[in-house]
C-alpha positions in Angstrom: 31.6 -31.5 6.4 28.8 -33.2 8.2 25.6 -33.1 6.1 22.2 -32.5 7.6 19.3 -35.0 7.5 16.7 -34.5 4.8 13.2 -35.8 5.0 11.6 -36.2 1.6 8.1 -37.3 0.9 7.5 -38.2 -2.7 4.0 -38.7 -4.0 4.2 -40.4 -7.4 1.2 -39.3 -9.5 2.3 -40.6 -12.9 4.5 -43.4 -14.2 8.2 -42.7 -14.3 11.3 -44.8 -14.5 14.5 -43.8 -12.8 17.8 -45.1 -11.6 20.1 -42.2 -11.1 23.7 -41.7 -10.2 24.9 -38.2 -9.4 28.3 -36.9 -8.3 27.9 -34.6 -5.3 29.8 -31.4 -5.1 32.2 -32.7 -2.4 33.0 -36.0 -4.0 30.3 -38.1 -2.4 28.2 -40.4 -4.5 24.5 -40.7 -4.2 22.6 -43.6 -5.7 18.8 -43.6 -5.6 16.6 -46.3 -7.0 12.8 -45.8 -7.2 10.7 -48.8 -6.4 9.1 -51.0 -9.0 5.3 -51.0 -8.8 2.6 -51.6 -11.4 2.6 -51.9 -15.1 5.3 -50.2 -17.1 4.4 -46.9 -18.9 6.5 -44.3 -20.7 7.7 -41.6 -18.4 5.7 -38.3 -18.5 7.5 -36.3 -15.8 11.1 -35.3 -15.2 12.5 -37.0 -12.1 12.0 -35.2 -8.9 14.8 -32.9 -7.6 16.3 -33.2 -4.2 17.4 -30.1 -2.3 21.1 -30.0 -1.9 24.3 -28.9 -3.6 24.2 -30.5 -7.0 22.1 -33.4 -5.8 19.1 -34.0 -8.1 17.3 -37.1 -9.2 17.7 -37.2 -13.0 19.7 -33.9 -13.1 23.0 -32.9 -11.5 24.2 -29.3 -11.1 27.8 -30.3 -10.7 30.1 -30.7 -13.7 29.3 -34.4 -13.8 26.3 -35.4 -15.9 23.8 -37.9 -14.5 23.4 -41.4 -15.8 20.0 -43.0 -16.2 19.7 -46.7 -16.7 17.5 -49.7 -16.2 14.2 -51.0 -17.5 11.0 -49.0 -17.7 9.4 -49.4 -14.4 6.3 -47.8 -12.9 6.0 -45.8 -9.6 2.6 -45.6 -8.1 3.3 -45.2 -4.4 4.4 -42.9 -1.6 8.1 -43.3 -1.0 9.6 -42.1 2.3 13.3 -41.4 2.2 14.8 -40.7 5.5 18.2 -39.2 6.6 19.6 -38.8 3.1 22.9 -37.0 3.6 23.2 -33.9 1.3 25.2 -30.8 1.8 23.2 -28.0 3.7 23.1 -25.0 1.4 20.2 -23.1 3.1 20.5 -19.4 3.4 21.5 -18.0 6.8 18.6 -17.8 9.2 17.7 -14.7 11.1 18.5 -16.3 14.5 21.9 -17.4 13.3 22.7 -13.8 12.2 21.5 -12.5 15.5 23.7 -15.0 17.4 26.7 -14.1 15.2 26.2 -10.3 15.8 25.9 -10.7 19.5 28.9 -12.9 20.0 31.0 -10.5 17.8 29.7 -7.6 19.9 30.0 -9.1 23.4 32.9 -11.4 22.9 31.6 -14.5 24.6 29.0 -17.2 24.0 27.7 -16.8 27.5 27.0 -13.1 27.3 25.5 -13.4 23.9 23.2 -16.2 25.0 22.1 -14.1 28.0 21.4 -11.1 25.7 19.3 -13.2 23.4 17.6 -15.2 26.2 18.7 -18.6 24.8 20.8 -21.3 26.3 24.5 -21.5 25.5 24.2 -24.8 23.6 21.4 -23.4 21.5 23.4 -20.3 20.6 26.5 -22.5 19.9 24.4 -24.6 17.5 23.3 -21.4 15.7 26.9 -20.3 15.2 27.9 -23.7 14.0 25.0 -23.8 11.6 26.0 -20.4 10.2 29.6 -21.5 9.8 28.5 -24.5 7.8 26.4 -22.4 5.6 29.1 -19.8 5.1 31.7 -22.5 4.6 34.3 -21.0 6.9 34.9 -20.6 10.7 33.7 -17.2 11.9 35.2 -17.2 15.4 38.4 -18.2 17.0 37.4 -19.8 20.3 39.7 -19.3 23.3 39.6 -19.7 27.1 38.7 -16.0 27.4 36.1 -15.7 24.8 35.6 -15.7 21.0 37.1 -13.3 18.5 36.3 -12.9 14.9 38.4 -14.6 12.2 39.3 -12.8 9.1 36.2 -14.3 7.4 34.1 -13.3 10.4 35.3 -9.7 10.1 34.5 -9.7 6.4 31.0 -11.1 7.0 30.0 -8.9 10.0 28.9 -5.8 8.1 26.8 -7.8 5.7 25.1 -9.6 8.6 24.4 -6.3 10.3 22.9 -4.8 7.2 20.7 -7.9 6.8 19.5 -7.7 10.4 18.8 -4.0 10.1 16.8 -4.6 6.9 14.7 -7.3 8.6 14.1 -5.2 11.7 13.1 -2.2 9.6 10.8 -4.4 7.5 9.2 -5.7 10.7 8.6 -2.1 11.9 7.2 -1.1 8.5 4.7 -4.1 8.6 3.7 -3.2 12.2 3.0 0.4 11.1 0.9 -0.8 8.2 -1.1 -3.2 10.4 -1.7 -0.6 13.1 -2.5 2.1 10.5 0.3 4.3 11.7 2.3 3.7 8.5 1.9 2.4 5.0 0.7 4.2 1.9 -2.6 5.9 1.1 -3.6 7.2 -2.3 -6.7 9.5 -2.5 -8.6 10.7 -5.5 -10.5 13.9 -5.2 -12.7 16.3 -7.2 -11.0 19.7 -7.8 -13.1 21.7 -5.2 -12.5 19.0 -2.6 -8.8 18.6 -3.3 -8.2 22.4 -3.2 -10.4 23.6 -0.3 -11.3 20.6 1.9 -8.8 17.9 1.6 -5.7 19.9 2.8 -7.4 20.3 6.2 -8.4 16.6 6.3 -4.8 15.5 5.5 -3.3 17.9 8.0 -5.4 16.4 10.7 -4.7 12.8 9.5 -0.9 13.4 9.1 -0.7 14.8 12.6 -2.0 11.5 14.0 -0.3 9.2 11.4 3.0 10.9 10.4 4.6 7.8 8.9 1.8 7.2 6.3 3.0 8.1 2.8 0.3 10.1 1.2 -0.5 10.6 -2.5 -3.3 12.7 -4.0 -4.7 12.6 -7.5 -7.2 15.2 -8.7 -9.9 15.0 -11.4 -13.5 15.6 -12.0 -15.8 13.2 -10.2 -16.1 11.0 -13.3 -12.4 10.7 -13.4 -12.2 9.9 -9.7 -14.7 7.2 -10.2 -12.5 5.6 -12.9 -9.5 5.8 -10.6 -11.5 3.9 -7.9 -12.6 1.3 -10.4 -9.1 0.8 -11.7 -7.8 0.6 -8.1 -5.4 3.5 -8.8 -6.6 5.1 -5.6 -7.7 3.7 -2.2 -10.6 6.2 -1.7 -12.3 8.7 -3.9 -13.8 12.0 -2.7 -16.4 13.1 -5.2 -20.0 13.8 -5.9 -22.3 10.8 -5.9 -22.2 8.7 -9.1 -24.1 5.4 -9.1 -22.0 2.4 -10.1 -22.6 -1.3 -9.3 -19.0 -1.9 -8.3 -18.7 1.1 -6.0 -20.0 1.8 -2.5 -20.0 5.3 -1.1 -20.9 7.1 2.1 -21.8 10.8 2.7 -18.9 12.9 3.7 -20.5 16.4 3.7 -22.9 18.7 1.9 -21.5 21.8 0.3 -23.9 24.7 -0.5 -23.5 27.0 -3.5 -23.5 30.6 -2.1 -23.9 33.8 -4.0 -20.8 36.1 -3.4 -20.2 39.7 -4.3 -17.4 42.2 -3.8 -17.4 44.4 -0.7 -18.7 47.5 -2.5 -21.6 45.8 -4.3 -25.2 47.0 -3.6 -26.2 43.4 -2.7 -23.7 43.4 0.1 -25.5 46.2 2.1 -28.7 44.3 2.5 -27.3 40.7 2.5 -30.3 39.3 0.7 -32.1 39.7 -2.7 -34.8 38.3 -4.9 -33.5 36.1 -7.7 -34.9 38.5 -10.4 -32.4 41.1 -9.4 -29.6 38.9 -10.7 -30.8 39.7 -14.3 -28.9 43.0 -14.0 -25.6 41.4 -13.2 -22.8 39.6 -15.0 -22.6 36.0 -13.8 -19.2 34.4 -13.5 -19.2 30.7 -14.2 -16.2 28.3 -13.7 -15.1 25.1 -15.4 -17.6 24.2 -18.1 -17.0 20.5 -17.6 -17.8 20.5 -13.9 -21.2 19.6 -12.3 -21.3 23.1 -10.6 -21.4 24.8 -14.0 -24.4 22.7 -15.1 -26.1 23.1 -11.7 -25.8 26.9 -11.8 -27.0 27.2 -15.4 -30.0 24.9 -14.8 -31.2 27.1 -11.9 -31.3 30.2 -14.2 -33.0 28.2 -17.0 -35.7 26.9 -14.7 -36.3 30.3 -13.2 -36.6 31.9 -16.6 -34.0 34.5 -15.7 -31.1 35.5 -18.0 -28.2 37.4 -16.4 -26.9 40.5 -18.1 -23.9 38.6 -19.3 -21.6 35.6 -18.6 -17.9 35.4 -17.9 -16.5 31.9 -18.0 -13.2 31.0 -16.3 -11.3 27.7 -15.8 -11.5 27.3 -12.0 -13.0 28.6 -8.7 -9.9 30.6 -7.8 -10.2 32.6 -11.1 -13.9 33.1 -10.4 -13.2 34.5 -7.0 -10.6 36.9 -8.3 -13.1 38.1 -10.9 -15.6 38.9 -8.3 -13.0 40.7 -6.1 -12.2 42.9 -9.1 -15.9 43.8 -9.5 -16.3 42.1 -12.8 -19.5 40.2 -11.7 -21.1 37.9 -9.2 -20.8 34.2 -8.7 -22.4 31.2 -7.1 -19.5 29.3 -5.6 -19.2 26.3 -3.1 -19.2 27.7 0.4 -16.1 25.7 1.4 -14.2 27.5 -1.4 -15.0 31.0 -0.1 -14.7 30.6 3.7 -11.4 32.4 3.8 -12.5 35.3 1.7 -15.7 35.8 3.6 -13.8 35.6 6.8 -11.5 38.5 5.7 -14.2 40.6 4.2 -12.9 40.3 0.6 -16.2 38.7 -0.5 -19.7 39.0 0.9 -22.3 36.2 0.9 -25.8 37.1 -0.2 -29.0 35.1 0.5 -31.4 34.6 -2.5 -34.6 34.5 -0.6 -36.9 33.0 -3.3 -34.4 30.3 -4.3 -34.1 26.9 -2.6 -30.6 26.2 -1.3 -28.3 24.7 -3.9 -26.4 21.8 -2.2 -24.0 19.3 -3.6 -23.2 16.1 -1.7 -19.6 14.9 -1.5 -19.1 11.2 -0.8 -16.3 8.8 0.0 -16.2 6.1 -2.6 -14.3 2.8 -2.8 -14.6 -0.5 -4.6 -17.4 -2.8 -3.4 -15.3 -5.9 -3.7 -12.6 -4.5 -1.4 -13.8 -6.6 1.5 -11.0 -5.3 3.8 -9.6 -1.9 3.2 -6.0 -1.2 4.1 -5.1 0.0 7.6 -4.1 3.5 6.4 -7.3 3.9 4.5 -9.3 2.7 7.5 -7.5 5.2 9.7 -8.2 8.0 7.2 -11.9 7.1 7.3 -11.9 7.4 11.1 -10.3 10.8 10.8 -13.1 11.8 8.4 -15.7 10.6 10.9 -14.2 13.0 13.5 -14.3 15.9 11.0 -17.8 15.3 9.7 -19.9 18.2 10.8 -23.3 18.2 12.3 -26.1 19.5 10.0 -26.4 22.8 11.8 -22.7 23.5 11.6 -22.2 22.2 8.0 -21.6 25.7 6.6 -18.6 26.0 8.9 -17.2 22.7 7.7 -13.4 22.7 8.1 -13.3 26.5 8.5 
């Protein structure tokens, strides 16, 4: 078997001695002697290995053990070794596998070369290189074309799977680079993940169907930690200042007073805040910022509702209101559907300033370049971000 040329550039950075003999895998002997330069020192490095089947300087991977001999000599030079014959054991190259598949499919070198837009000699060289690597002829050449040997037939399905895997990998990378594919993980506060994010993701997925989406929900403090630990690409949460995070405004959500359809407040559509002292106030999720915001408004106004009902989440609060058990201040985005169907009625508190909560998109400050999928999602958010006068219809 003809061995391929090997160009080796050795830069000796410490003193070593070596004179090695190694038996190659096919019975050829290789003897290398490193030059003698400088004062002798004890060796501090193992001899440098040469790529090839069982051919190493100072180590042999065949069953024969290397022999080191000679005086202690010093190497302090650049040694160029040219055209050392060693057996070529490189893995099959993509072009070689392509050539093999096309010749097997079309039956002739000429047709395969035409299909791959290469010359016939170039394609023949690829086939021969692959046969050297595999260690067996893959085709029987004849006057009327080439047909697979038994080894070729055995190798063909593996070559096809390898080519398919590479082609799919290329397509996946192209999707990631373009933003049409890849993965996107989003962290979101409960009110966002339940009432706002689904519409965002529906719009995004329509334009980027090949992006694999993952959503994690938690309070804004939890989402911040997800961003800091890089467990999510983006966090949708209320603003929390942190030196390692940058954020941009996504939208403002207003707390709106809602009552059931038969409530006296529903007939007029507006009240003074003092009238709420006669009502049971339904609060949700004691650990959320909305709970504290609602409670602080009543404390500052010096008004105490008739009673409190505390539930775990916004949906439970809405059901309580619908069942005439009290009234509630809820994020407008969470009650748009119920207001639209008439199950709940919004009431304006004329002597109270609007209660608004900002929602931001947060990411790590040191993420100089965000992934293509995340960048595409941010562009989708830009398209969904409402104008100020339409903010109460956000994502309705």
